[in-house]
MARTI-876311 format. One record per residue (C-alpha): residue number from 1; chain; x, y, z. Coordinates in nm, 3 decimals, decimal comma, padded with zeros to 5 digits, always signed. Example, Ala and Ser with C-alpha at 12.3 -4.5 7.8 and 13.67 -1.06 7.14 Angstrom:
KETI | resi | chain | c1 | c2 | c3
KETI | 1 | A | +01,230 | -00,450 | +00,780
KETI | 2 | A | +01,367 | -00,106 | +00,714
//
This chain:
KETI | resi | chain | c1 | c2 | c3
KETI | 1 | A | +01,009 | +00,365 | -00,616
KETI | 2 | A | +01,094 | -00,003 | -00,650
KETI | 3 | A | +00,944 | -00,245 | -00,900
KETI | 4 | A | +00,951 | -00,620 | -00,857
KETI | 5 | A | +00,776 | -00,909 | -01,022
KETI | 6 | A | +00,652 | -01,191 | -00,803
KETI | 7 | A | +00,555 | -01,532 | -00,934
KETI | 8 | A | +00,261 | -01,708 | -00,774
KETI | 9 | A | +00,134 | -02,061 | -00,823
KETI | 10 | A | -00,241 | -02,087 | -00,839
KETI | 11 | A | -00,482 | -02,374 | -00,876
KETI | 12 | A | -00,833 | -02,361 | -01,011
KETI | 13 | A | -01,120 | -02,582 | -00,903
KETI | 14 | A | -00,990 | -02,860 | -01,133
KETI | 15 | A | -00,653 | -02,840 | -00,958
KETI | 16 | A | -00,480 | -02,727 | -01,276
KETI | 17 | A | -00,168 | -02,546 | -01,166
KETI | 18 | A | -00,038 | -02,233 | -01,334
KETI | 19 | A | +00,212 | -01,959 | -01,256
KETI | 20 | A | +00,114 | -01,594 | -01,279
KETI | 21 | A | +00,336 | -01,288 | -01,261
KETI | 22 | A | +00,226 | -00,997 | -01,045
KETI | 23 | A | +00,409 | -00,665 | -01,056
KETI | 24 | A | +00,483 | -00,527 | -00,710
KETI | 25 | A | +00,577 | -00,165 | -00,642
KETI | 26 | A | +00,708 | -00,020 | -00,318
KETI | 27 | A | +00,627 | +00,345 | -00,250
KETI | 28 | A | +00,628 | +00,573 | +00,053
KETI | 29 | A | +00,291 | +00,657 | +00,206
KETI | 30 | A | +00,373 | +01,021 | +00,131
KETI | 31 | A | +00,355 | +00,947 | -00,245
KETI | 32 | A | +00,006 | +00,803 | -00,205
KETI | 33 | A | -00,109 | +01,095 | +00,010
KETI | 34 | A | +00,037 | +01,356 | -00,226
KETI | 35 | A | -00,134 | +01,196 | -00,526
KETI | 36 | A | -00,489 | +01,175 | -00,384
KETI | 37 | A | -00,514 | +01,363 | -00,054
KETI | 38 | A | -00,241 | +01,631 | -00,027
KETI | 39 | A | -00,453 | +01,826 | +00,221
KETI | 40 | A | -00,387 | +01,547 | +00,478
KETI | 41 | A | -00,007 | +01,602 | +00,481
KETI | 42 | A | -00,012 | +01,841 | +00,782
KETI | 43 | A | -00,208 | +01,588 | +00,988
KETI | 44 | A | +00,028 | +01,294 | +00,938
KETI | 45 | A | +00,346 | +01,227 | +01,130
KETI | 46 | A | +00,674 | +01,199 | +00,944
KETI | 47 | A | +00,704 | +00,836 | +01,056
KETI | 48 | A | +00,367 | +00,766 | +00,890
KETI | 49 | A | +00,464 | +00,949 | +00,571
KETI | 50 | A | +00,795 | +00,759 | +00,552
KETI | 51 | A | +00,627 | +00,419 | +00,582
KETI | 52 | A | +00,691 | +00,180 | +00,291
KETI | 53 | A | +00,379 | +00,049 | +00,122
KETI | 54 | A | +00,389 | -00,246 | -00,118
KETI | 55 | A | +00,129 | -00,221 | -00,393
KETI | 56 | A | +00,043 | -00,538 | -00,580
KETI | 57 | A | -00,034 | -00,372 | -00,913
KETI | 58 | A | +00,151 | -00,044 | -00,873
KETI | 59 | A | +00,051 | +00,310 | -00,790
KETI | 60 | A | -00,099 | +00,380 | -01,134
KETI | 61 | A | -00,383 | +00,134 | -01,075
KETI | 62 | A | -00,455 | +00,250 | -00,720
KETI | 63 | A | -00,778 | +00,447 | -00,687
KETI | 64 | A | -00,877 | +00,714 | -00,433
KETI | 65 | A | -01,085 | +00,473 | -00,224
KETI | 66 | A | -00,798 | +00,226 | -00,201
KETI | 67 | A | -00,560 | +00,512 | -00,120
KETI | 68 | A | -00,781 | +00,627 | +00,169
KETI | 69 | A | -00,799 | +00,270 | +00,301
KETI | 70 | A | -00,418 | +00,245 | +00,298
KETI | 71 | A | -00,382 | +00,584 | +00,470
KETI | 72 | A | -00,639 | +00,488 | +00,734
KETI | 73 | A | -00,471 | +00,153 | +00,802
KETI | 74 | A | -00,128 | +00,316 | +00,825
KETI | 75 | A | -00,249 | +00,570 | +01,081
KETI | 76 | A | -00,420 | +00,302 | +01,290
KETI | 77 | A | -00,121 | +00,071 | +01,271
KETI | 78 | A | +00,114 | +00,352 | +01,374
KETI | 79 | A | -00,103 | +00,433 | +01,676
KETI | 80 | A | -00,168 | +00,080 | +01,801
KETI | 81 | A | +00,130 | +00,092 | +02,036
KETI | 82 | A | +00,061 | +00,448 | +02,148
KETI | 83 | A | -00,066 | +00,557 | +02,485
KETI | 84 | A | -00,312 | +00,830 | +02,566
KETI | 85 | A | -00,215 | +01,039 | +02,869
//
């Protein structure tokens, strides 16, 4: 698990500029799956489970709906270059 803090410049509608800090955390997809949907482990490839996922606010804030969205996207992204025979 890797933690990083990113600084972003934002502007509101009055064009006032400010800098905000956002904590980023990098985890393996397997950590997300094990936390919310461990029954899916047998259906995922090792390459999918080993995929690095960067979470803007960390794994502790991630909910089950967000976790399923990440899992779904990772599966689709892994299969986009695949061929059906």
